[in-house]
N, C-alpha and C positions, 0 to 999 in steps of 0.2 A: 037355530038357536043348540043343537048337538054341534054345529063348525065353531059357534062361538065357545062349547064347552071343551072341544077339542085344544083350541088353541089358547084356550087358559091353562089348560093340562099341559099343553108340549112350552109352556112359557115358565111354569113350575117346575118343569123336571130341567129347562134349560137351564135358568138360572139358580135353581136347589135354595138351599137357607142363606138367608144371608152372611156373606163373608166375614171371617177375622178380620181384625185391625191390621193392617198392613204391620210388617216388623224391620223392615229393610226399603229404603229409600233413595237414590241417589242425594247428594247434599242440594244440590238446587232446588231439588221439590220442596225443600224446607224455605227459602227465602219467600219474601213478600215481592207479589208480582200480580199485575191485571192483567186480564184473559181478555182476548176476543177471537172468537169462533163466528165463521162464517161460508157460505157457500156459493160459490160462481158459478151458477147454471149455463152460462157459456162456455166457462172453459171445462164444468163439471170437477170443479177441483173444490176441496175441502182447504180451508188455512185457519189454522190455530196459533194463533204470536201469545206468547208471554213475555209482558214489559217489566222491567225492574232494574235490578242492577246490570241487565244485560237483556238485550231483546233478543230473543230464540223465536225463530218462524217453522213451522212444520207445516209441510203441505201431501194431501192425498191426493192423486190425480185418478177419478173414477174411468177416465178415457184411458189408461195406460192397461194394453192388453193383459200383462197380469193379472188383474183385477178379474177378469172373465176367466182365469183358470183358478179362482180361489185363493189368488195370492195378496198379500199385502203389501204395499211399496210405500213407505215415507222418505221424503226429503227434507233436510232440514238446512237452515243456515243461522247464522249467529251474527247479529246486530246486521251489518253491512254486505257481510262475505257472501261468498258463493252457494249456492242450493249443492247438495251432497245426498245422494240417494243412499241414505244411512242404514236404514232397512229394506231390503230386497228380498225377495223369493221367501218373504215369512209366511206359514200357513201351518193347518193342521197337517200331523202327521198321523199316514193311516196305517192298519193291521189290516192286511186279505182275509181271505176264505182260509188259506193254507196257512197264516202266520208269518209270512213275511212280511216287513216292515217297508213301507213305501214313502221315500221323504215328500214334502209337497210340491208340487208343480209334475212330477213323477205319473199320477194320475190322471185320469179322464174324467168327464162327467161334473164340472163344476160351473155354476152360474151366480152372477150378482144377482139377488132375487130382489133386493132393495137396500135403500140407504136414506137418513132421515138426520136432522136435527132435533135432541130430546134435552130440551136445556142448553147448555155449555157442552154434552157430549154427541159426537159424532158416532152413529151407528148404521153398519154395514153388516149385512145379511147373505150369506151364500146357501145356497140351495147344491148339493152335491150327491152325485151317485156311483163312485167310484166301483162298487159291486152290486152286489143283488138288494141292499138296503138303502133306501134313501136314507142323506143325511143332510142335520141342518145346522147352521153355528151361525156366531155374530163377533165382532169385533167391536170395541167399544174405545173410543179416542177423547181422552179429556188432557186438560192440563192440570198439573199439581205444582204450583210453583211456578217454576222454567222447565220444569220436566213434562214430557209427555209421557201419559199413563197409556197402557195398551192392554186392553181385558179381552181374552178370548174367550168364549164360553160354548158351550153345546151339550143337547141332551146325554144321558146317561147312557149308555149303550152294551154292545159285548166285545168279549175280548177279539174275536175274530169279525171280517166286516164291518170294523169298525172304528172311530178316531184311536189313534195312540200316543198322543201329548201333540205339543205344538214344537216348532224351530222358529227363532226369529231370523232366520235365514243370515245375510251376509249386507256388506257392503260395498257400493261398487263405485270406490273408491281408487284410483291409482295414487300411487307415491304416498301412501297411509302406512303407518308403522305400528304394529301391535306391540305392547308393552305390559309387561304384569310387573305386579305391585308387591311386595311381601305383605304377608298375612290375608290378601285381597282374593279370592278366589276366581273374582270378576276381573278377566284385561282390561285395558283399555287402548283405547287410540288416536294418536296422532294424525291430524288432519294436517293436509297440504298448506291449507291457509292459516298455522298457527292455531287453532282450535282445538278441543278435545272433546271424545264423546266416549259413552258407556252405553250399553242396553243390555239388559239382564231381568230375568223372571225371578221374581221375590220366592225364594224356596219355602219360607217360614208360612205362606197360607196356597201353597200348591197342589192344586188336584191331583197331582202323577206321583209317581214313586220314585221318582229320577228326576232331577235336574241337571245337564250338564252343561261344560261350556266350549265352542269350539274356537281356535286360536290360529292366527296367522293368514299368508294368502295362499289361494289357489293358483294353477294355472295360469288361469286369466286374468287374474291382479285383484279378483277381487278381494274385501278381507274381510275375514272372519274375528270377531270376537265377541259373539253373540250366544246365548241359553239356546239351549233345548231343554223338551221335558218328556219323557217317558211314562205315558199312562198304562197301570200295569191291571188287570182283571181280578177280581177274585177266583175263588176255587169253584164258582158257579158260572165262571166266563161271565162276571158281569162285571161293568167301568162303572165310576162313580160318573157323576155331571165332569164334562170338561171346564173349568173355571181357573183361569191365569190369570196373573198380574204380571204385564211386564211393563218397563219404563224404558226411556230414549231419554237421554240428556246430553248436552250440549256446551260448552264451555270455554272460557278461555285459558284455563289453567287443569290440570288434573283434580286439584281439592275441589273443584267447584261440582265434580260429574263422580268422585269417588261414591260407591252406595254405603250406606252409612246405618248400623242397626240403631234402632228407634227406642230401644226397651230403655225405662228410666235407671239409674244408674241403681245397683244395690244399696239398701240400708246398711250393709255391712262394709262395702267397697272401702268405706276411710279406714275400717279397721286393720287394713294389710297396707296401708300408705306408708307406715315408717318400720314396716315389718321385711324381713330377709324369711327368704324359706329354706327351710330345713329338711334336705328330701333327702328319708333315712330307708336303703333296702338292710343293711348289711352294718352300718355305721358304729350302731350301737354295742355291736360286738369288740371293739376296740377302747372301750370304756367299761371294763366290764366291773361286776360287784365284786368285791374280793371275795375270791374262791380259788381254793386251794389245798395244800396240803401243810399239816404241821409236824413239824416234831417238839413234843413236849417231853418237859426233865421236869421231875418232882425231887426237891432237895430231902434228905432221908433225915438231915437235922441241922438247925443253924448253925450260921456261920458265913464269913467270909469267901463268894467264888469268885475264881478269876474264871473268866468265861473267853475259849479262843474257837473261833468260826473261820472257817476256810471254804470260797465257794467259786463258781466258777461254769463259766456255759459249757454244757458237755452238748451241745447240737449246733453247730456253728451254720448248719446249711440254709435254717428260713428261721423264722418269727420274729416277734420284737420284742423277746427279755422276758426277765421276770423280775417281780419285788421282793425282798428277803426283807421280814421284820420281826425284830425281835424286841421281845416283851420280858419284861418281869409282872408277875400279873397283869393289873390290867393299865399297866403302864406302859408304854413302847420308849425302849431304848435306842433305837436305831431302824432306818428302812434303808437298805442296799440295795441299790437298783445293777442287774445285770442287763448291759445291752446284748443282741445278739452278736455273738461272733469272738464275745470277750472269753478265751480260751483259757487265759492266763491266771492259774491261783491266784486269789486275793485274800486278806483277812482281816478278822474283825476282831479287837479287842476289847473287854472291860471287865471290870471289878461290879461285884454287885452284893450286897448285902441280905441277906437268904432267911427269913423263918422255916422254920420246919417244917414241911408239906407244901411250901411254896413251890411255884414252877417258872419255869422259865420256857418259853415259846419261843421256834424258830418256826415261823410261816413262809412259805413257798408261795405268792401269788401270781398270777398272770397278769403281767404288764397292760395287755390288752385280750388276746383271744390266746390258747392254749397250745399253737401250732408251735412244736419243736422247741417246747421249753424244757426239755432234760436240762438238770442242775445237777453240778458235781458237788456234795454237800458234808462236810464234817466238822461234827461239835466236839470239842472236848471242852470239860468243866472239872476245875481243881478245887475240890472242898475239903479242906485239912490235909491230910496226907493222901487221900485217895483222887484218882482221878477215874472221871466217866466218858469213855468215849464212845461215838454215835457209830464208828465204823469197827472196833475192836467190841463192842458190848453186842451189836446188833441182834436180833432174837425175834422169833419167832412168839414170842408171848408178851403180851400189854403189860406193861411197867417190870419187866425183867432190867434188872440196875436202873430202873427208875426212868425209864424211856417208853413212852405213848407213841403209837403212829395212828392219828389224824388226818380227817378232811375237814373244811369248813366252807361255809357259804353263807357269807353274812357276818353273823353274830353265833350261825349255829355251827358246834363242832360235833361229829360223831366218829366213832372209831373205825378205821380200816381192817379188811379182812385178813387174814395172811394165807398165802397160796405157797405151799410148800415146793411143789413142786417148778415154779419160779424162783423160788427164796424172795418172795418181794410180799409188800402190805400192798393191797387193792382197794380200789372204793368203787362208787358207784356209776362211776363211768369209766371208759378203757383208759384211759391216761393218768388219772388217779393213783400216784404212785408213790412208796417211798421201798427204796434198798439201802443195801450196803453201801453207803457214802452217796449215795444219789437219790433224787426226788422231782416229780413229776406232775404240776399242777392239773388236774384235770377242767372238761368243761362243763359240760351240764346242762339242765334247761335252765338257764339264769338270762334268757332275753330280754323278758320286760323287768326284770333287776337290771339288767344291764341296763335297759333304755334311760331305767330311773335315775342311773350314777351317768349316763352320758349327758342329761338335762345337767344334772350338777356341776358336769364339769364344764359345758358351756356358761351356764349361770357366774362359775368361778371367775372365767375368764371376760366376764361384763358380755357377754351375747344374749340378753336376753328378749330383744322385741326380735323374737323368731314365731314361724308359723311352721310347727313340725307338722310334714306327711310320714305318716306312720305306716309301711306298704305291709309286710310280711306276719301276721298276727291272726290269720283265720283259723277256724274252729279245725279247718282236717287239713291246712296249709296253704302256702300262696296260690291262687288259681285251682283250686281243688274242692268240690263238694260245694261249689256255688248252686244257688247263692243263698247257701248256709252259713253263717259268718261267726253266731255267738253260739256259745262260750269262746274266749279266745283260746289258742290251740294249747291244751295242756302239755306237750312238747316243748315248748316253750317258756313254762312257769305256771302260773298258779292266776286264777282271775283277782285273787288280793294282790300279785304283785304287779298286771296290770292296771288294775285301780288307782296303785301308788305312782304308778309311771304317770299317769292324769292328774293326778293332784299334785306330783311334783312339778308337772309343767305349766298347770295353775299358777302355782305358789310363784316361781320365779317369773309369772308376768309372761307365759307362751302363750300360743294357740297350739294344739293340738287335734290334727284329722287324723282318722283312722281309714286306710284306703278300704272301699264298700263297691262293690260289681254287682249291679242289677240288670245287667245285660246279659254274660253268658248264664247257661244252665249244664252241670253235668250230669251224667246218668248215673245212677243209684249200681254202683256194682259193689257191696260189700263182699268179703271187708276190707279189702286193700283200700279200697276208694268209693267210699260212701257219700251218697248224697242223698240226707233225708227227706228235702225239700222238692225234690223230681217231679215234675209234675208237667204230662204232654199237654195238658191244654192249655198252659199258659207259653207254650215254644211256638215261635212266630213260624208258617207257614207263607212257602212261595206259590205261584198262581196255580200250579202243577199239583196242590198239597203235600209239598214233600219240608220236610221239618228243615229250617234255615240254619248253616252249620255257622258256628261262633270258632272260639279259638279253639285251637288243638294243642293239646299240651304235650311236647316233645320228649317228657320224661316220664310221665306217667300214660301217655299213647292213649289218654283219654278224649275223646272230642267232643266239647260241649255245643249245643245249640243256642239258638239266638230267644231271649225271653220276649214276647210280644210287647210292644210300647205299652198297651193298653194293661200289661199286668207288672210292670216295674216296680208301681208304686205300692203293689199289695204286700210284694215282699219285703219290700223295703218299710211297712209300715209293722210286717212279721219280726224284721230283724232289729231295724234301724232302736225301736223305740228301747228295747231291751241292750242295746247298746248304749244308749244314752245314760238307761238306771243305771249299769253296773260300772260303768267307766268312763262317762260324763266328760266326752270330748265337747273341746270350745268350737270346733269348725267341722266339714264334713270334707271328705274328697270322694269321686266318682271315678272309677276307672271308665277307658272308651266312650260311654257316650257322651261326654262333654266335649270331646275332639272330633266326631265324626258324624254323618249324617244320620240323622234319626231315619231315614228310609230303611236302613238297614234292620231296623224294628218291626220294620210295616206286617201284620199281619194278614195274610189275605184269604183267610179261611170265612167261608162265605156262613158258617155256623155262628161264630162269635160277634157277626154283626158290626165290624168297626171299618169305616170307610178305611180302604188302602191308598191313604193319600198322606204324603207329606205333612200337611196342614193339621190333620190327626194327630199323625207322631209329633212332629215340633211340639202340639199342645199337653201331649202326655208327658214328654221328657221337661220341659217345662214344669209342669205340677209335680213333677216329683222333685226336681231343684228343690222349688218353694217347700215343698215336704221337707226336707232335708234341714234347709236352712232355719225353717220354724221351729224344730224338734232341736236343732245342736243349737239355734240363738245365735251363730255365727255366721262368717262367709263360709261358702260352697267352694272347693278349689278340686282340679280335675286333671283329668287326661289332654294334651292337646293334638292337633291334627298336623297334616303337614300336607302337602302340594293342593292341588285342584279338586281333591275329593274333601279336603279337611272344611270341617263346619264349627266350630268353636268361633269364629269371627261372627257369626249370626246368634250364638247363643249370650253376645256380650247385655250383661244388667241380669239376663236371668242365670248366669255360673259369675262368679265374682274373680277366677283368676284359672289360670291354664297354664302349666309348663309351655312358653310358647316357643316350639321350636321354629325355625325360617327355613323356609327354600331354599336348598344350595349350602346350608347349614353353615359350615366356618366361612364358606365361599358366600355367601350370601349378598345380594344387592342389598347396601344399606343407605334404602332409603324410606325414612321411619314416617315420613308425613301420615300417610292412610292411620297407621297404628297410632299417632300420638294424637289428630283430629278426631278419628271416627269411633276408636276401640278404647282408647286408657280413659276418657270421662267414666266411662260404664262398667269397665273390666280391668284390672289392675293386675296384669298378667305379671309371670316371672321368667328369669330366664330365657335361655336360647334353646331349650330342651336337655334331656339330660347329655351328663358330657360323653355318654359312650354311643349317645347320636350325634353330636356337632360335632365330634371330632372325627367320625366318620364321614366316608363319603355317601355312605347310606348305607341301609341295615344299620346294625347295633356292634358296636367291639369298644371294649373297653379300653381305653389307651393308658400307656404308662405315664406316670406323673410328668417326666422329662420332657414327653412329648406333648401335653396338656398347657396351652398357654391361656392363660385365665387373665392375662390381663389384655387379649385378643377379646374373650370371652366377657368380662367386665364390660369392657368398652361397647362394645355392642351390646350389651344392655344396657347401657347407658345412652344409648344413640336412639334405642327403640324406647325409651320411658320405661324401662322395665323395672319391678322388683328385684333385687336381688337372688340368688339362687345358691344355696351352698348344698352340691350334689356329692353322694360317695361313690360314684361309679367310676372312678381311676386305681391303676394298679399301682403298689410300690409306693404308697405314701408312710412316710418315717413317721408323721405327726400330723395329725388330722386339723388341728387347732394352726398350726402354722399355714395351711391353706384357706381357713375358713375366718380367722381372725380378724387378716387381713381385706378380705371382701366386705366383711362384716363391718369393718369403721371408716372403710373407703365409703361403701354404699350406703348406711345407716344417716350421715350427714346432707347426702346430696336427694336422696331418691325421697323424701319424704318433704323438700321442697318440689322436685320437678315431676314427682306424680299429681300433685293436686294444683299445679300453677297451670294458668292457660298458658297456651301454644299459640306464640307471635307469628314465629317464621322458621322457614327450615330455608337453612342455604349452603351449597357445595361448591368449594374451593375447587378450579379447574386447572390450577399452577400459578394461573396470572389473580385470576378475581372469584369472587364467589358469584353464583348463579344460581337460578331459582330450577327448580326439579325439573321443568317442562325443557328448560334451555338444558340441563345435563342430559335428559333422554335424547334430546333432539342432536346433540353433539357426540352422542355415543361415548361419555364420561363413563369410566369405569368404576360403577357403584360400589364392587366387592370389595375398592379400595378406597371409599371413601373419606374426604375431609369435611366435616360437617360441623357448619355454626346454627346452634339452638336457639333462639330467642323465646324465652318464656318471660311472662310477667317476674318482671325482678329478677329474673335470673338469667347467664347467661351461661351456653355451655359450648366447648369445642371439645371433637373428640376425630382423632386421628387414627382410623381404621387402615390407613398405610401399612405396609410392612413388606421382608424382603423373601417370605414364603410365597411359592405361585404352586399350584397345581391345576392340571385342566384334566377335568375329569368328565367319560363319556357319558355317564348319568348326571350327575349333579349339573354339568354344562350342558346338557343336552338342549339344541332349540330350531326354533323353526327357522332360522337364518342361517344362512350357508356364511360360512367364516367367523360365528361369534364362537371369543373364546379359542380361537385357533382350527377350528375343527368345521371340516365337509365333510358331505355326503354323498358318495358317489356312488355307480356301478358299472361294472364294464364286462360288456356283453360281445366282446372279441375285437371292440375295434378300438380300444384303450377307454382308459376312467371317464366319465359323463355325469353331468349333477343329479341328482335326484329330484322328485319333485315332491315339494312339500302337501301333504295330504291333510287340512284343516278338519277336517270332522273325523279322521285315524287318527289324529294327532301325531303320525310317523312318515318318514320318507318312503316314496314309490319309483318304482322306474318302468321303464317300457313295457313290461311282461307282470303280469297279474300278480306273481309271488316274490319279487322282487322286492323287498321291504328291509329296512334300517328303521329300529325304535330305539328308546331310551336305553335299552337293556336287551332286546332281541334284536337278530336278524335272521332273512331267507332268503339265500340267493335263488336265483329263476333264470336259468342260460348261462351262468356263467358267475358273476362273484358282485358280492356286495363290499364297500370300501367305507373303513372310516378313516380320514387324513387328519394329520395334525400337524400345523407348519410350527416349529421352533421363533418364537420372537426376538431372540437374541443368542448369541454366544453363551449357552450357559452348559456345566454338567449336569446330567438328567438322572434320574431316577425314574425307570420305569416298568411299569408292572399290566401284565394284559394275561387273561385267560379264558376261554369259552368253556361253554359245555353243551351238550346235548338236549334240548328240551323236549324232543319226541321222538321216543325210544322203539315207538309203537311200529316203525316201519323204517324205509329207506337204508342210504347206503354210506349214510354220513356226509361230513365235509371235511374239506383242509380250510385252516385256517392259517396264515402266517402274518407274521410280523416284519416288516419293512421300513429297513434307513435309507431313504430314498430309494433304490431300487434292488438293494443288497438283502439278502436275507438273516433277521437277526433271532428268528424264532419261528418254530412251528409246530402246529398241533395236528395229527390226521384223528378225526372222530369217527368210529368205525359206524356210528350207528344204532348200535345196541350198547353201549357204554356211555353212562352221562358226562364225566369227567375221566378221560383217557392220558391226559397227559397234566404234567405241573405247569403250574402258571409260568408264566416270563417275568422273570425280576432280571435287571438289565440295567448296568451303569454306563453312562453315554457322554460323550463330550461333543456338543452339535454345534453348529453354525447358525446362526440367525439365517432364515428359509429353508431349513433344513426340513424333508416331511419324516413324520412317520405315519406309517400305514396300517391298519390291520384290516387284512382282505379275507373274507369268508367265501369261499367257491363252493358251488356242487361237485359232485364227481360225475358218475354216470346219468344222474339223475338227482332230479328235485322233489324227490316224495319226502315227506316228513323231515324237512331239511333245518326247521326252527330251532335256531340256535342263540342261547344267552352267551353275552358277551361282557368286556369289563375292559378299560384301558384307562389309564392312569401316567400320568407325566408329572413330577414335580421337580420346583429346582430353585436354588437359592439366587438372589442378585448380589451384586455388592453396592448397588446405589445406595445414598443416604436418604432414607424415609422418612426421618424427621421434618417435624412443621412447625415453625417459628410464627406462635399468634400472638396479634395486639390487644391485650387485654386493656382496663381503663387505668390497672395499676402498672402498665408497661409489657416487654414482650416477654413470652414465657413458649420455652423450645419443647414441645412435646416427639416422646419418641413414638417410633411404632406401637399403636394401642395404647397411647397415652391420651390423657386426656384431660383439663381443667375446666372448672366453674367458677364465676364469680356472679356477685349481687349485684342491684342497680347501682352501689355505691362504689363499687370498684374494690369488694371485699372479696378477698377469695374463700371460697368454699371448700372446695376439694380438688385433688389433683393428682397425676403420674407424671412427672416431668423430668426432664433433662437437668444437671446441674452443671451449664459451661465451667463454672469456676470451680468442680470438681473433677476436673477431668472427662467430663459425661457419666456420671454417674446416674443413676436412676432412683427418685426418691420420692414416696407418698404423702402426703398429709391431708386433713380432713381438719376444717373448724364448723362446729354444729354448735346453737345455743347452750348445750350442754355439756360438752365436750371437745377435746385437743384432741388430735391424731398426729403421730409422726413415725416413720419409718427410715432408716437408712438402711438402703438393699444390701449396702457393701459392708456392714459393720463399721463404719467410719464413723468418728464423733462431726454430725454437721447441727444445724440449726433450719431448722424447718417452721416458719413463722413463730409461733407462742414456745415451741418446744426446742430443746436441744436432745438428741440421742447418737448411739451408736447401735442402736437394735429398732425395736417398735415400741412404741408407749404412748397408751391413751389414757387420759386423765379427764375423769367423770367430774363436775359439779353434783356430786349427791345431797341427801337430804341433812347429812352428818359430818362430812368431810368429803374430802377430793376421793375418790375410788380409783388406784391405781393400775394399770394390766399392760402388762410390759412381757416384750418376747425376744427372744436371743440378745440380752440386754445385759452392759455391765454399768451405765449411767446412764439419767436422764435428769435434766434439770429444765425449770421452766424459768427463763432470765439468771438473777441470782441463786436462785433457791436451789437446793438439792432434793431434786423429787425421790431419788433412787439410786443407791449404789452400792455395787453388786461385789464379790471376792471373784468369784465367776460367772461366765458368762449365762444365763440360765433364763427361764418365762419366772414371773414374779405375778402374784395377783393380790392387790389388798382390798378389800371390801368391808365397808362397814356397816356393822350390823344394828345399831343405835348409836347414843349420843357420846356410851362409854366403850363401844367394843368394838374389834374392824378383827377380820380372819386374812392370814396372811400366810400364800400357800407358792413355794416356789419349785420348780419343776425343771425338768433337761437340763440340770446344770452339768455343764461342759466339765468334764476332766475330774470328777468329785463326785461323794454321797451328801455333802453337805455346801451351803453358801453361806457368808456371814453379809449382813445386807444392813445399809445406813438410810436412814428416813428422815428427811427432812420437811415433807408436806403433813405435819401434824395440823388437826382442825385448832385455830385459835383459840377458842375456846380451852382446848389442850394442853397449850401451852402456856397460857395465862393461870390455870390452874397448878401447873407443873413449878412454874417459876413462883408463882406465891406458897408454896409448898402446903395447897391443904389438898393434895392428889398426888398419886404417885403411877409410874407404870409397871407392868407385869405381862409376861413373857408364858405360855403356858402351852404344850399340845393338847388341842381339841380335835372334835370333829367339824366335817362342813358347815353342821346348823351353829357351832360356837360353843360346844358343851366341854369345859376341860377337861384333860386327865388330870390326876392328882399331882400333887406339887407345884412347879412352877419358879421362874428368878425373874427379878427386878429389872428393869431395862436401865440403862443409863442413858445420859445424852452429852454430847462433847458441847463446849464453850458455844458453840454457833446455835445450840437447841436442835442438832440432828441425833434423832434417836438412834441407838447403836444396838441392833438386833445379834445376838451369838449366832454360832452355825446352827443353822436351819437344813434339817433331811429333806432330801429330793422328794415330792408328793405327800408330805406330811401337813396338815393343818396349824397352824398356832394362832390362837387368841391373844392381842393384845389389847391390854385394857386398861383404862383410867380407873383407878382404885381412890374410892371416895370415902367420906366419914359417913357410909350410909348405916342408919338405925341411929344415930342422934338425936331425931326429930323434927331436923331441919331439912327442905327440900334444897338442897345446894346447885341450883341448875347450870350455876360456870363450872361446876365440878361435874358437869354430865348427867345430875340425878334428873329423874323424870319418873311417869307410872311406869315404864317399862324397865328403866334400869334400877333403881329403887323405892317400890311401891312402897314400903315401908313409909319413907319418909316423904313420897309424894303420889297418896291413895288415891283411887277415884273411887266417887262418891255413888249413890243409889241411882241406879237405871243410867250410868255412863260407861264407855267403853273405853280402852287406852290401847290407840293404834299408833303405833310407830312411837310412843313416847308422849301421845298428844293425846289431851282428855277430849271426848265428844259424848253428848248426850246420845244414849240408843244403845245395840244390842249387837253389831259388828262392824270388824274393819273389812273383811271379805268375803266373797261366796263363800270361799271356806269354812267360815263361823257359822254358817246359817245349813237347815239342812239339805240334800245333794239336789231337790228340785227348786231350790230358793237360791234366789239372788239376792247382795248386799247393796240395795239403794241409798244414801246418806244416812249411813249408819241404822239402816233397819231393814230386818230380815223380811223380803218380800215375794210372794208369787209360791208355785210349788204344783206338785203332779206328782203320780206314780205309777207304774208297768209294772206288769206279770209275767214273767217268763211264759215264752210260746211253747209249744205240745213239743218243737223237733230238739228244742232246748233238754229237755227231760230222755230224750233219744240216746 
């Protein structure tokens, strides 16, 4: 009886609680198949066979000697193909009494103690004594679809003299090829018979703390594409029960064996399908709320005044210029733009009838930010016989000679204070200044108000289907004082301004997510760096009981700690509820945790009682994600990962979208099948990473706008099926809308279709024909320059990712294969260069001596030198960059690094051993021939002590070949330039594209045709017909509810067939958007060579034209604000004989209201003249329990969520739901 009880206890400890459902499985495991499992006693073999679309057979031979050593060996065959040992040397890892990790097969004392069939499962049991303790483990093998499930189990144990995880070993297959797939942390193997395999551990239900993957062949020819796990103890030296689910899948093509996330699509994924992401770090500062200084003059008596204003840029060294507004009382007389560098004095003259005590205001406003906004300014006003001069009459007294010196923000004006020592008036910020003949607008704490203005500007340009991620707003500043977020940072504005920003985004139809971080906890170091929510009990501990380190802030020098996975949601509940109540974001954004393994947040503290497993940490992360989506009632966006450590792929479905950075970044291999088939249905990712990462080979570096190839970025987004990304990490951008608007209009038409359409096939053009991914991989096709055809249901997209820019980078191109991307990995121990040998377990190259090592960014010589050699593929002019740094200053005499062109030294660096960077990097311009070798040689000096050396090598060049690609669409041949694309629907109608125009001397043009808009862009400014539109700049024509909204950029003319849409007297941006059936707002910006532009508008609504022709209405024009509230006055607008409305000179940046004036108030609701419940409520009233929405009458009490209480929503015109929250204690602090 005691023996039976012991056995029951042992099995309970062995199996533990029921496992969580699997979250990752190979695609073949999801297929229907019949299973056959049998044991042949004569041969001592178990055979598991799955029959479906394919037949896959798995064999376990108990007579194999490895089985007696505690190792698992599985052979597999596809259909009638050969059997390959695809899992060999697999087993449990062991940590001995000294804490040393011992791999399977390297310890003794194992015996196969039993085996049996339990239903359709094969059960293998071992007893092992590698140390003082007897250990027992089991492996269960079963079929799931066409795949094999291998479950490793063992009882709970201790950290030392116990199991430390599992290894899936390797494959004993010669001539197999390991391949890496973008966004997939698990490599695949191409087998010699044409089949494909994958084998991996499901990390989402792992009992270990870490899951990693091996890659490449070893010196014996064994292939490693296999997972390993690392089981770590808690602080009491106890390990959880070992329970790992692994898969082995074999298929005919890569898509059969991809590890696929199994979560259902989020309920909010569809909310992102037609939205681009606007990623805001500092972008809002370029759309500042009106804020600057004002010179006001008050008339002492009534009369006609002659105003003469002289102005110029006083600081041409930097900045984005200023805007000078001239106003009489509340009426704007002029808006005068000074571009940076316009130092020649300009003049403005005007005659104004003034009443006694009335004011003229000259306001100098920052155009975007206030950098270098010094402005020469002189105002002279002649009233009667007297002239008032702002320079001659400058004074330290407010009101002297009628002059007042003020600063303003929005509609608020306050007096400046006079600084007698500096002889100038000064405001609340350092550069808010007015002096004699000089003015400078200040900055101030306007970030949230600026963000609201940014939303308005993007809406003005028609960019409304956006999801905004707003990063820098937190209480103590970005990445400071976390996890305390709320309230919004008072240095950036008020809580009311933050709430107004959110309300503006909702009103414009945009989603808004505020950056939150419940991963990092900063220490509480007041007064400079307070962190009022600091809680030591919430910090994750490592097995030694030390606090896990999070982000180190390089500017504040504060070291964050990692919040335990089980405690993240506690801080979110504390903070996010207040954020929801006060700012009402409609989406969520999380930093860090959505991109990387949840293992980093495992808490090993034995006192807290949480199992130190990936499975538990994964569940805690998902709980946090579900909480945030439920709280904000919108999608969850987050940071993406990169490389083998990324985890964002496995969060698909739990997270709605991440910024999806690719491995190798801008030189990524573009094979998007995995992303499109497995991830896209559950997670709608955006972009290819921040521009500052995408355009850098590694790390982060903000590119200049001239170096940022957004065509290539966009082509890659389309190829991978991502939503568009509008980032702000680019330098020297003169106008952000000139970058973002084309991205928006090109992608919005297309992404709403490809993000939802089922994928049918992806093909790759090899120069002669289209081939499959497997054929492309086996033939070595350069997929970083892929030419793709993507077939979706009712949509075909061609993408040309080829180009003339080549780069070979030692880190981005680091490979387990000699010769890939032109790189060889060598050592020289005195007998000349010899190839290093790949170490698949360490992921690096190793030599004959123990410390002869070459990794992706580090090297260590041992007894000679290690060499990185790159061979030029053609006769080219190179730009070469190379650098080295000492990674270990603790000892040693350093290394000597040399860059050789063939055998000639071109650069050298002598690292002394005690200086991190001893010499400047090599930056060389070279002309090389095909086959020339460039070698970075790192050699030891007298000894190899502490010779770890960081290195970087990059060679860039342009070639002169033609990289255009002509594709055959249903409608004919289209030529795609480098990074061009074209999409057509199933009827052959073109949807969108960037293409070469052969008839126009090779010019490149863009077009888009969606159900609700057409877009065309002539890049060279020449008038061209592109689809339904003709233009000499860019134009988007939207089918709105009340008429066609028009959004033009760098335009002088746009037509639709014979209809004149717009014609401008100067090239400019122009936006015309309808507010209702009688009103539209038109705004011109970036007018070239003038302050004003005259406009002809022929795209009037048909109802307007009929009313005007019938004489029952007239057209008027008046200055107004963004919302269309007019200033006093206005003029009547005439039309030419063809019916084109003629708008007189419009000031750059000033909103104007164009409205159809009807006979409102005559008691008749004249709908033909645009009258409705909104435009003329007197004649078209609403009744009881009715609401007017956009001019239409509905039964109910709301039109949108903003009409309801903050926690309610408007559903079918009824306000529904609602909850409330209270401030937390930290907010009171």
